Jmol script that loads the backbone (N, CA, C; Angstrom):
load data "model"
ATOM      1  N   MET A   1       0.736  -1.130   0.079  1.00  0.00           N
ATOM      2  CA  MET A   1       0.027  -0.364   0.115  1.00  0.00           C
ATOM      3  C   MET A   1       0.677   1.183  -0.131  1.00  0.00           C
ATOM      4  N   LEU A   2       2.080   1.141   0.752  1.00  0.00           N
ATOM      5  CA  LEU A   2       2.862   2.675   0.831  1.00  0.00           C
ATOM      6  C   LEU A   2       3.482   2.759  -0.393  1.00  0.00           C
ATOM      7  N   GLY A   3       3.576   1.682  -1.151  1.00  0.00           N
ATOM      8  CA  GLY A   3       4.226   1.791  -2.683  1.00  0.00           C
ATOM      9  C   GLY A   3       3.590   2.251  -3.430  1.00  0.00           C
ATOM     10  N   LEU A   4       2.420   1.842  -3.563  1.00  0.00           N
ATOM     11  CA  LEU A   4       1.123   2.606  -4.616  1.00  0.00           C
ATOM     12  C   LEU A   4       1.299   4.164  -4.219  1.00  0.00           C
ATOM     13  N   ILE A   5       0.685   4.167  -2.698  1.00  0.00           N
ATOM     14  CA  ILE A   5       0.742   5.757  -2.591  1.00  0.00           C
ATOM     15  C   ILE A   5       1.970   6.742  -2.998  1.00  0.00           C
ATOM     16  N   GLY A   6       3.100   6.131  -2.808  1.00  0.00           N
ATOM     17  CA  GLY A   6       4.447   6.930  -3.147  1.00  0.00           C
ATOM     18  C   GLY A   6       4.182   7.089  -4.530  1.00  0.00           C
ATOM     19  N   LEU A   7       3.832   6.169  -5.187  1.00  0.00           N
ATOM     20  CA  LEU A   7       4.257   5.990  -6.855  1.00  0.00           C
ATOM     21  C   LEU A   7       2.390   7.160  -7.189  1.00  0.00           C
ATOM     22  N   LEU A   8       1.050   7.101  -6.636  1.00  0.00           N
ATOM     23  CA  LEU A   8       0.917   7.990  -7.189  1.00  0.00           C
ATOM     24  C   LEU A   8       1.030   9.505  -6.979  1.00  0.00           C
ATOM     25  N   THR A   9       1.555   9.716  -5.807  1.00  0.00           N
ATOM     26  CA  THR A   9       1.686  11.391  -5.006  1.00  0.00           C
ATOM     27  C   THR A   9       2.664  11.458  -5.169  1.00  0.00           C
ATOM     28  N   ARG A  10       4.322  11.048  -5.474  1.00  0.00           N
ATOM     29  CA  ARG A  10       5.548  11.696  -5.981  1.00  0.00           C
ATOM     30  C   ARG A  10       4.991  11.982  -7.534  1.00  0.00           C
ATOM     31  N   ARG A  11       5.891  13.390  -7.721  1.00  0.00           N
ATOM     32  CA  ARG A  11       6.216  13.551  -8.870  1.00  0.00           C
ATOM     33  C   ARG A  11       8.228  13.593  -9.381  1.00  0.00           C
ATOM     34  N   ASN A  12       8.429  13.110  -8.498  1.00  0.00           N
ATOM     35  CA  ASN A  12      10.178  12.734  -8.562  1.00  0.00           C
ATOM     36  C   ASN A  12      10.269  11.227  -9.140  1.00  0.00           C
ATOM     37  N   VAL A  13      10.723  11.502 -10.226  1.00  0.00           N
ATOM     38  CA  VAL A  13      11.525   9.994 -10.775  1.00  0.00           C
ATOM     39  C   VAL A  13      12.133   9.002  -9.624  1.00  0.00           C
ATOM     40  N   MET A  14      12.746   9.671  -9.006  1.00  0.00           N
ATOM     41  CA  MET A  14      13.651   8.935  -8.039  1.00  0.00           C
ATOM     42  C   MET A  14      12.697   8.191  -7.031  1.00  0.00           C
ATOM     43  N   PHE A  15      11.911   8.852  -6.344  1.00  0.00           N
ATOM     44  CA  PHE A  15      10.603   8.289  -5.636  1.00  0.00           C
ATOM     45  C   PHE A  15      10.086   7.314  -6.340  1.00  0.00           C
ATOM     46  N   THR A  16       9.618   7.751  -7.458  1.00  0.00           N
ATOM     47  CA  THR A  16       8.941   6.175  -8.250  1.00  0.00           C
ATOM     48  C   THR A  16       9.268   5.110  -8.114  1.00  0.00           C
ATOM     49  N   LEU A  17      10.436   5.328  -8.717  1.00  0.00           N
ATOM     50  CA  LEU A  17      11.150   3.978  -9.163  1.00  0.00           C
ATOM     51  C   LEU A  17      11.718   3.587  -7.555  1.00  0.00           C
ATOM     52  N   MET A  18      11.570   4.310  -6.561  1.00  0.00           N
ATOM     53  CA  MET A  18      11.525   3.716  -4.787  1.00  0.00           C
ATOM     54  C   MET A  18      10.636   3.033  -4.300  1.00  0.00           C
ATOM     55  N   SER A  19       9.324   3.510  -4.976  1.00  0.00           N
ATOM     56  CA  SER A  19       8.254   3.114  -4.465  1.00  0.00           C
ATOM     57  C   SER A  19       7.904   1.585  -5.456  1.00  0.00           C
ATOM     58  N   LEU A  20       8.163   1.670  -6.543  1.00  0.00           N
ATOM     59  CA  LEU A  20       8.230   0.453  -7.622  1.00  0.00           C
ATOM     60  C   LEU A  20       8.861  -0.424  -6.502  1.00  0.00           C
ATOM     61  N   GLU A  21      10.347  -0.284  -6.122  1.00  0.00           N
ATOM     62  CA  GLU A  21      11.009  -1.207  -5.825  1.00  0.00           C
ATOM     63  C   GLU A  21      10.044  -1.734  -4.253  1.00  0.00           C
ATOM     64  N   VAL A  22       9.917  -0.832  -3.494  1.00  0.00           N
ATOM     65  CA  VAL A  22       9.172  -1.204  -2.588  1.00  0.00           C
ATOM     66  C   VAL A  22       7.843  -2.236  -2.934  1.00  0.00           C
ATOM     67  N   MET A  23       7.168  -1.920  -3.485  1.00  0.00           N
ATOM     68  CA  MET A  23       6.040  -2.901  -4.112  1.00  0.00           C
ATOM     69  C   MET A  23       6.364  -4.091  -4.903  1.00  0.00           C
ATOM     70  N   LEU A  24       7.938  -4.178  -5.566  1.00  0.00           N
ATOM     71  CA  LEU A  24       8.178  -5.476  -6.048  1.00  0.00           C
ATOM     72  C   LEU A  24       8.532  -6.261  -4.763  1.00  0.00           C
ATOM     73  N   ASN A  25       9.683  -5.463  -3.901  1.00  0.00           N
ATOM     74  CA  ASN A  25       9.475  -6.440  -2.108  1.00  0.00           C
ATOM     75  C   ASN A  25       8.912  -6.669  -1.609  1.00  0.00           C
ATOM     76  N   ALA A  26       7.371  -6.238  -1.734  1.00  0.00           N
ATOM     77  CA  ALA A  26       6.577  -6.788  -1.058  1.00  0.00           C
ATOM     78  C   ALA A  26       5.975  -8.163  -1.529  1.00  0.00           C
ATOM     79  N   ALA A  27       5.879  -7.862  -3.230  1.00  0.00           N
ATOM     80  CA  ALA A  27       5.143  -9.132  -3.703  1.00  0.00           C
ATOM     81  C   ALA A  27       6.123  -9.838  -3.567  1.00  0.00           C
ATOM     82  N   GLY A  28       7.424 -10.150  -3.338  1.00  0.00           N
ATOM     83  CA  GLY A  28       8.378 -11.359  -3.369  1.00  0.00           C
ATOM     84  C   GLY A  28       8.181 -11.637  -1.872  1.00  0.00           C
ATOM     85  N   LEU A  29       8.134 -10.791  -0.815  1.00  0.00           N
ATOM     86  CA  LEU A  29       7.750 -11.440   0.444  1.00  0.00           C
ATOM     87  C   LEU A  29       6.190 -12.055   0.438  1.00  0.00           C
ATOM     88  N   ALA A  30       5.504 -11.747  -0.203  1.00  0.00           N
ATOM     89  CA  ALA A  30       3.972 -12.606   0.170  1.00  0.00           C
ATOM     90  C   ALA A  30       4.455 -14.509  -0.817  1.00  0.00           C
ATOM     91  N   PHE A  31       5.327 -14.075  -1.824  1.00  0.00           N
ATOM     92  CA  PHE A  31       5.162 -15.286  -2.670  1.00  0.00           C
ATOM     93  C   PHE A  31       6.448 -16.293  -1.515  1.00  0.00           C
ATOM     94  N   ILE A  32       6.995 -15.905  -1.113  1.00  0.00           N
ATOM     95  CA  ILE A  32       8.154 -16.553   0.139  1.00  0.00           C
ATOM     96  C   ILE A  32       7.029 -17.013   1.413  1.00  0.00           C
ATOM     97  N   ALA A  33       6.161 -16.146   1.960  1.00  0.00           N
ATOM     98  CA  ALA A  33       5.637 -16.563   2.876  1.00  0.00           C
ATOM     99  C   ALA A  33       4.497 -17.294   2.244  1.00  0.00           C
ATOM    100  N   ALA A  34       4.161 -17.056   1.444  1.00  0.00           N
ATOM    101  CA  ALA A  34       3.017 -18.532   0.777  1.00  0.00           C
ATOM    102  C   ALA A  34       4.112 -19.986   0.639  1.00  0.00           C
ATOM    103  N   GLY A  35       4.820 -19.570   0.003  1.00  0.00           N
ATOM    104  CA  GLY A  35       5.724 -20.836  -0.207  1.00  0.00           C
ATOM    105  C   GLY A  35       6.482 -21.295   1.275  1.00  0.00           C
ATOM    106  N   ALA A  36       6.168 -20.687   2.318  1.00  0.00           N
ATOM    107  CA  ALA A  36       6.768 -21.449   3.408  1.00  0.00           C
ATOM    108  C   ALA A  36       5.313 -21.860   4.137  1.00  0.00           C
ATOM    109  N   ARG A  37       4.502 -21.453   3.808  1.00  0.00           N
ATOM    110  CA  ARG A  37       3.225 -21.782   4.273  1.00  0.00           C
ATOM    111  C   ARG A  37       2.585 -23.187   3.802  1.00  0.00           C
ATOM    112  N   TRP A  38       2.791 -23.664   2.535  1.00  0.00           N
ATOM    113  CA  TRP A  38       2.405 -24.686   1.984  1.00  0.00           C
ATOM    114  C   TRP A  38       3.598 -25.967   1.863  1.00  0.00           C
ATOM    115  N   GLY A  39       4.788 -25.600   2.267  1.00  0.00           N
ATOM    116  CA  GLY A  39       5.655 -26.400   1.964  1.00  0.00           C
ATOM    117  C   GLY A  39       6.312 -26.322   0.699  1.00  0.00           C
ATOM    118  N   GLN A  40       6.376 -25.587  -0.145  1.00  0.00           N
ATOM    119  CA  GLN A  40       7.125 -25.846  -1.682  1.00  0.00           C
ATOM    120  C   GLN A  40       7.716 -24.602  -1.625  1.00  0.00           C
ATOM    121  N   ALA A  41       9.345 -24.846  -2.442  1.00  0.00           N
ATOM    122  CA  ALA A  41      10.308 -23.890  -3.052  1.00  0.00           C
ATOM    123  C   ALA A  41       9.354 -22.842  -4.106  1.00  0.00           C
ATOM    124  N   ASP A  42       8.397 -22.915  -4.335  1.00  0.00           N
ATOM    125  CA  ASP A  42       7.799 -22.400  -5.469  1.00  0.00           C
ATOM    126  C   ASP A  42       8.140 -20.626  -5.443  1.00  0.00           C
ATOM    127  N   GLY A  43       7.664 -20.294  -4.320  1.00  0.00           N
ATOM    128  CA  GLY A  43       7.783 -19.001  -3.626  1.00  0.00           C
ATOM    129  C   GLY A  43       9.004 -18.580  -3.846  1.00  0.00           C
ATOM    130  N   GLN A  44      10.048 -19.062  -3.370  1.00  0.00           N
ATOM    131  CA  GLN A  44      11.582 -18.211  -3.804  1.00  0.00           C
ATOM    132  C   GLN A  44      11.748 -18.675  -5.147  1.00  0.00           C
ATOM    133  N   VAL A  45      11.414 -19.519  -5.820  1.00  0.00           N
ATOM    134  CA  VAL A  45      11.522 -19.609  -7.165  1.00  0.00           C
ATOM    135  C   VAL A  45      11.405 -18.123  -7.703  1.00  0.00           C
ATOM    136  N   MET A  46      10.052 -18.011  -7.518  1.00  0.00           N
ATOM    137  CA  MET A  46       9.277 -16.989  -8.198  1.00  0.00           C
ATOM    138  C   MET A  46       9.984 -15.621  -7.443  1.00  0.00           C
ATOM    139  N   PHE A  47      10.444 -15.660  -6.691  1.00  0.00           N
ATOM    140  CA  PHE A  47      11.370 -14.016  -5.872  1.00  0.00           C
ATOM    141  C   PHE A  47      12.166 -14.013  -6.297  1.00  0.00           C
ATOM    142  N   LEU A  48      13.170 -14.956  -7.459  1.00  0.00           N
ATOM    143  CA  LEU A  48      14.502 -15.094  -7.819  1.00  0.00           C
ATOM    144  C   LEU A  48      13.802 -14.357  -8.979  1.00  0.00           C
ATOM    145  N   PHE A  49      12.715 -14.736  -9.268  1.00  0.00           N
ATOM    146  CA  PHE A  49      12.380 -13.595 -10.991  1.00  0.00           C
ATOM    147  C   PHE A  49      12.291 -12.489 -10.457  1.00  0.00           C
ATOM    148  N   ILE A  50      11.468 -12.361  -9.364  1.00  0.00           N
ATOM    149  CA  ILE A  50      11.067 -10.677  -9.057  1.00  0.00           C
ATOM    150  C   ILE A  50      12.364  -9.805  -8.595  1.00  0.00           C
ATOM    151  N   LEU A  51      13.055 -10.243  -8.665  1.00  0.00           N
ATOM    152  CA  LEU A  51      14.495  -9.628  -8.225  1.00  0.00           C
ATOM    153  C   LEU A  51      15.308  -9.746  -8.953  1.00  0.00           C
ATOM    154  N   ALA A  52      14.918 -10.582  -9.946  1.00  0.00           N
ATOM    155  CA  ALA A  52      15.957 -10.431 -11.303  1.00  0.00           C
ATOM    156  C   ALA A  52      14.916  -8.801 -12.278  1.00  0.00           C
ATOM    157  N   MET A  53      14.031  -9.119 -12.144  1.00  0.00           N
ATOM    158  CA  MET A  53      13.300  -7.577 -12.858  1.00  0.00           C
ATOM    159  C   MET A  53      13.732  -6.359 -12.025  1.00  0.00           C
ATOM    160  N   ALA A  54      13.529  -6.636 -10.387  1.00  0.00           N
ATOM    161  CA  ALA A  54      14.077  -5.351 -10.219  1.00  0.00           C
ATOM    162  C   ALA A  54      15.529  -4.401 -10.463  1.00  0.00           C
ATOM    163  N   ALA A  55      16.106  -5.579 -10.469  1.00  0.00           N
ATOM    164  CA  ALA A  55      17.528  -5.005 -10.888  1.00  0.00           C
ATOM    165  C   ALA A  55      17.846  -4.793 -12.454  1.00  0.00           C
ATOM    166  N   ALA A  56      16.882  -5.617 -13.448  1.00  0.00           N
ATOM    167  CA  ALA A  56      16.234  -4.700 -14.470  1.00  0.00           C
ATOM    168  C   ALA A  56      15.839  -3.430 -14.968  1.00  0.00           C
ATOM    169  N   GLU A  57      14.858  -3.240 -13.798  1.00  0.00           N
ATOM    170  CA  GLU A  57      13.788  -2.001 -13.487  1.00  0.00           C
ATOM    171  C   GLU A  57      15.003  -0.953 -12.867  1.00  0.00           C
ATOM    172  N   VAL A  58      15.440  -1.288 -12.103  1.00  0.00           N
ATOM    173  CA  VAL A  58      16.754  -0.416 -11.465  1.00  0.00           C
ATOM    174  C   VAL A  58      17.553   0.092 -12.437  1.00  0.00           C
ATOM    175  N   ALA A  59      18.290  -0.833 -13.474  1.00  0.00           N
ATOM    176  CA  ALA A  59      18.942  -0.262 -14.294  1.00  0.00           C
ATOM    177  C   ALA A  59      18.723   0.372 -15.227  1.00  0.00           C
ATOM    178  N   VAL A  60      17.428   0.352 -16.059  1.00  0.00           N
ATOM    179  CA  VAL A  60      16.655   1.091 -16.924  1.00  0.00           C
ATOM    180  C   VAL A  60      16.398   2.187 -16.543  1.00  0.00           C
ATOM    181  N   GLY A  61      15.595   1.861 -15.163  1.00  0.00           N
ATOM    182  CA  GLY A  61      15.140   3.642 -14.336  1.00  0.00           C
ATOM    183  C   GLY A  61      16.242   4.382 -13.925  1.00  0.00           C
ATOM    184  N   LEU A  62      17.352   4.010 -13.695  1.00  0.00           N
ATOM    185  CA  LEU A  62      18.595   4.908 -13.332  1.00  0.00           C
ATOM    186  C   LEU A  62      19.442   5.744 -14.845  1.00  0.00           C
ATOM    187  N   ALA A  63      19.371   4.740 -15.805  1.00  0.00           N
ATOM    188  CA  ALA A  63      19.563   5.177 -17.078  1.00  0.00           C
ATOM    189  C   ALA A  63      18.680   6.238 -17.375  1.00  0.00           C
ATOM    190  N   LEU A  64      17.326   6.391 -17.223  1.00  0.00           N
ATOM    191  CA  LEU A  64      16.281   6.809 -17.965  1.00  0.00           C
ATOM    192  C   LEU A  64      16.409   8.206 -17.083  1.00  0.00           C
ATOM    193  N   VAL A  65      16.645   8.669 -15.366  1.00  0.00           N
ATOM    194  CA  VAL A  65      17.082   9.882 -14.359  1.00  0.00           C
ATOM    195  C   VAL A  65      17.814  10.149 -15.155  1.00  0.00           C
ATOM    196  N   LEU A  66      19.196   9.632 -15.547  1.00  0.00           N
ATOM    197  CA  LEU A  66      20.241  10.496 -15.771  1.00  0.00           C
ATOM    198  C   LEU A  66      19.887  11.201 -17.313  1.00  0.00           C
ATOM    199  N   ARG A  67      19.235  10.570 -17.915  1.00  0.00           N
ATOM    200  CA  ARG A  67      19.043  10.756 -19.505  1.00  0.00           C
ATOM    201  C   ARG A  67      17.967  12.164 -18.943  1.00  0.00           C
ATOM    202  N   LEU A  68      17.111  12.351 -18.053  1.00  0.00           N
ATOM    203  CA  LEU A  68      16.057  13.366 -18.060  1.00  0.00           C
ATOM    204  C   LEU A  68      16.880  14.305 -17.339  1.00  0.00           C
ATOM    205  N   HIS A  69      17.863  14.381 -16.894  1.00  0.00           N
ATOM    206  CA  HIS A  69      18.803  15.357 -15.733  1.00  0.00           C
ATOM    207  C   HIS A  69      19.466  15.929 -16.849  1.00  0.00           C
ATOM    208  N   ARG A  70      19.688  14.854 -17.800  1.00  0.00           N
ATOM    209  CA  ARG A  70      20.985  15.837 -18.758  1.00  0.00           C
ATOM    210  C   ARG A  70      20.144  16.679 -19.381  1.00  0.00           C
ATOM    211  N   ILE A  71      19.128  16.163 -20.252  1.00  0.00           N
ATOM    212  CA  ILE A  71      18.237  17.005 -21.095  1.00  0.00           C
ATOM    213  C   ILE A  71      17.321  18.100 -20.320  1.00  0.00           C
ATOM    214  N   TYR A  72      16.736  17.921 -19.642  1.00  0.00           N
ATOM    215  CA  TYR A  72      16.142  19.024 -18.694  1.00  0.00           C
ATOM    216  C   TYR A  72      16.609  19.350 -17.302  1.00  0.00           C
ATOM    217  N   LYS A  73      17.707  19.133 -16.812  1.00  0.00           N
ATOM    218  CA  LYS A  73      18.264  19.863 -15.467  1.00  0.00           C
ATOM    219  C   LYS A  73      16.979  19.521 -14.452  1.00  0.00           C
ATOM    220  N   SER A  74      16.834  18.629 -14.615  1.00  0.00           N
ATOM    221  CA  SER A  74      14.982  18.460 -13.126  1.00  0.00           C
ATOM    222  C   SER A  74      15.162  16.659 -13.661  1.00  0.00           C
ATOM    223  N   VAL A  75      14.385  16.303 -12.482  1.00  0.00           N
ATOM    224  CA  VAL A  75      14.294  14.967 -12.091  1.00  0.00           C
ATOM    225  C   VAL A  75      12.819  14.538 -12.041  1.00  0.00           C
ATOM    226  N   ASN A  76      11.671  15.695 -12.173  1.00  0.00           N
ATOM    227  CA  ASN A  76      10.677  15.769 -12.196  1.00  0.00           C
ATOM    228  C   ASN A  76       9.558  14.924 -13.379  1.00  0.00           C
ATOM    229  N   ILE A  77       9.016  14.181 -13.236  1.00  0.00           N
ATOM    230  CA  ILE A  77       8.089  13.597 -14.537  1.00  0.00           C
ATOM    231  C   ILE A  77       7.590  14.673 -15.202  1.00  0.00           C
ATOM    232  N   ASP A  78       6.924  15.992 -14.600  1.00  0.00           N
ATOM    233  CA  ASP A  78       6.535  16.828 -15.584  1.00  0.00           C
ATOM    234  C   ASP A  78       7.274  17.326 -16.581  1.00  0.00           C
ATOM    235  N   ALA A  79       8.693  17.002 -15.942  1.00  0.00           N
ATOM    236  CA  ALA A  79       9.266  17.600 -17.320  1.00  0.00           C
ATOM    237  C   ALA A  79       9.676  16.986 -18.560  1.00  0.00           C
ATOM    238  N   ALA A  80       9.260  15.650 -18.333  1.00  0.00           N
ATOM    239  CA  ALA A  80       9.162  14.654 -19.260  1.00  0.00           C
ATOM    240  C   ALA A  80       7.743  14.580 -20.141  1.00  0.00           C
ATOM    241  N   SER A  81       6.813  15.274 -20.001  1.00  0.00           N
ATOM    242  CA  SER A  81       6.017  15.482 -20.681  1.00  0.00           C
ATOM    243  C   SER A  81       5.645  16.419 -22.119  1.00  0.00           C
ATOM    244  N   THR A  82       7.314  16.974 -22.303  1.00  0.00           N
ATOM    245  CA  THR A  82       7.293  17.087 -23.792  1.00  0.00           C
ATOM    246  C   THR A  82       7.839  15.634 -24.599  1.00  0.00           C
ATOM    247  N   LEU A  83       8.014  14.917 -24.070  1.00  0.00           N
ATOM    248  CA  LEU A  83       8.327  13.639 -24.742  1.00  0.00           C
ATOM    249  C   LEU A  83       7.025  13.150 -24.990  1.00  0.00           C
ATOM    250  N   LYS A  84       5.944  13.535 -25.139  1.00  0.00           N
ATOM    251  CA  LYS A  84       4.487  13.263 -25.788  1.00  0.00           C
ATOM    252  C   LYS A  84       4.633  13.607 -27.324  1.00  0.00           C
ATOM    253  N   GLY A  85       3.853  12.553 -28.333  1.00  0.00           N
ATOM    254  CA  GLY A  85       4.172  12.859 -29.842  1.00  0.00           C
ATOM    255  C   GLY A  85       5.474  13.424 -30.243  1.00  0.00           C
TER     256      GLY A  85
END
end "model"
wireframe off; spacefill off
backbone 0.3
color backbone group
């Protein structure tokens, strides 16, 4: 819930990426808890996939942040609205 609130209310790209990380970690924790509850390793396998996806998201997200800062001198999401059309 905290990740969703941070994603919807913040206009800074860095806070948006951190909110996405919080949501991915919460999903991974839910998979691990469910796997432990039913005594199967499926939850841990899914967590590894989520971890790989989070690493890719960080790499792409930080590249996007660096590019936005270089072009617009700001990391505000509204600065990127000129990318439309």
